[in-house]
N, C-alpha and C positions, 0 to 999 in steps of 0.2 A: 626766816623765823623758824624756831624749833620749839615744838610743843606750844604754839601760841606766844612764845617770847622771843624777842629780839637776841640773837646769839652774838655775844661779845666775847671774843677769847681773852682769857686771862693769863694763859701760859703758852709757850712755844718752845720748840727746840730746833737746832740745826743738824742737819745730816748730809751724807754724801754717799755714793756708790758707783761701782764700775760693774758692767756686765758684758760678756762675750759669748756669742753664738752664731751659727750659721744663718739663723733667721733673725731679722731686725727686731721684731716684736719681742722674741725671746730674750734677746740681749737686753732690752729695756727692762723687762720682767726681772732679769738676773741683776741689773743695776739697782732696781727698787728693793730686791731681796738683800743686796749688800748693803744698802741704806737702812735696812730693817723696817721698810714701810710697804712692802709688798702685800701685806695682809690686810690693807685697809682700803676702803673705797675713797680714792683721793678725788677732792674737788678743787681744781685749781682756782685760786683768787688773785687779785691784782696786788699791788705794793704797798699796803698801809700797815704799818706796825700799830696795833691798837693801844690806845692810852691805858696806863696801868698794867700793861701785859708784862709778865715776868719770863726772862729767859731761862730756861732749864736746861740740864744736860740731857743728851739723848736717852740715857738710862731712866732718868726720872719722868721724862715725857712719855716713853714707849710704856712705862709701867701704869700709866693712867688710861691707856687706849686698849681696846679689845679687837680681836679680829673680826673683820667684816664691818666695822664701824665706819660711818661716813666721816671723813676727816678733811678739813680744809687745809690747803699747803700753797705756798708759792714755790713753783718748781722751775729749775733751769736744767735743760738737757741738750745734749748734742750726740750725734751718732754718725759712724762712718765705716765703710769697709774697704776704703781706699788704702792700699798698703803704705805703711810709713805715715800716714796723716794723723796728726794730733788733734784730738777733740778735747774741748774744755767746756765745763759748766761751773758757773759761780753765782752765789748769791751774797749780796751786801746788805748790811743792815746799819742803820743809823738810828740811834735812840736819844731823844731830847732829854735835857736836864729836868724839865718840868714833866713829871709822870702823866699829868692830866692832858698832855698834848700828844698827838699822835707822831709816830716816826715813819721811816720809809724803808722799804725792802726793795732791792733791785735784783733781776735776774739777768745774767750774761751768758750767751751761748757763743762759742768761738771755735775756730780752727786755727792751729799753729801757735796758739799761746801756751806757756807753761803754767803751772799751778799758781805761783806767786803773782805774776802779772794779772792773771785772769781775776784772781781774787780781789787784788788792789783796784782794778777796774770797776768791779761790781760795787765794792766798798765806796769807792769815790763816786759813783753814780748815786748811791743812797744818800751819802752825806750832802752832796750837792742839791739834791732835791730837797732835803730837809732844810739846808741852809737858806735856799730861796724862799721857803714858806716862812721860816723864823725872821726873815729880813737880815741875816748875817751876810756882810759884804765879803765878797771874795773875788779874786782875780782867776778866771777859768784857765788862763795861760799859766799860772804857777804850777809848780810840780805838786803831786798828790801829797807828799809828805809835809811840805810847806803849808798847804791848805789844811790838812789834818791838824797840824799844831795850831794854826790860826783859829780853827773852829773850837778846838778843846779849850784854848785860852779864852774864848768869847763868853764861855759858861753856858752857852745855849745848847750845845751838843754834848752830851755826857759820855757816850760811847759809840765807836764804830767798829765793826768787825766783819769777817767774811768766812764763808766755807766754800772751797773750791776742790775741782776734781779733774784731772786730766788722765787720758789714756790714749796710747798710740795703736792703731790698727796693724795688725801682723800681716804677713804675706800669704796667709792661708785662706782669704776671702771672707773670714767671719767678720761679723758686725762687732763693733765695739760702741757701747752707749755709756756716757758718763751723766750722772744725775747729782744735782745739789739741790737741797730743799730747806725751807723754813715750814714746820709742820706745827699747826696750833692744836693744842692738846688739852686745853682746859677752858 
């Protein structure tokens, strides 16, 4: 509750960032800065896209926030300092056709995955969760592209998307952190 009222986000945006530093915590801070969300007090929340929530661009969403504000977000992060190790973070989003119904957000943290496969995996997770709640039948063994097409044709899931980020650790021992997030801004 905020000011005695239930907080129901009405707007959100997706963002991502990469940070590199000799200290792990500082690399995380730099990844948040790159994603333009370091100046907020982030409160991590779970994976529900609120009913009637509108997806905004990062510029629109950031324009409605103030430094120091408590901001709710779904965050995926991965960090490594192992030379040549690839870190990946991804957020998937599945929005139902009925705006009065909730959708799903998934976070994925991995190593060794490139940007597109990491994003597709997170998007598939979110869409699968929404499909099971809506009763949309699907074959989990089917390829993601085939399931995506089937879900969109069902008319129950109107939109799926992702934001993903990868970076490889260098040979200098510095940490690399990747962050992907959905930030609630209204």
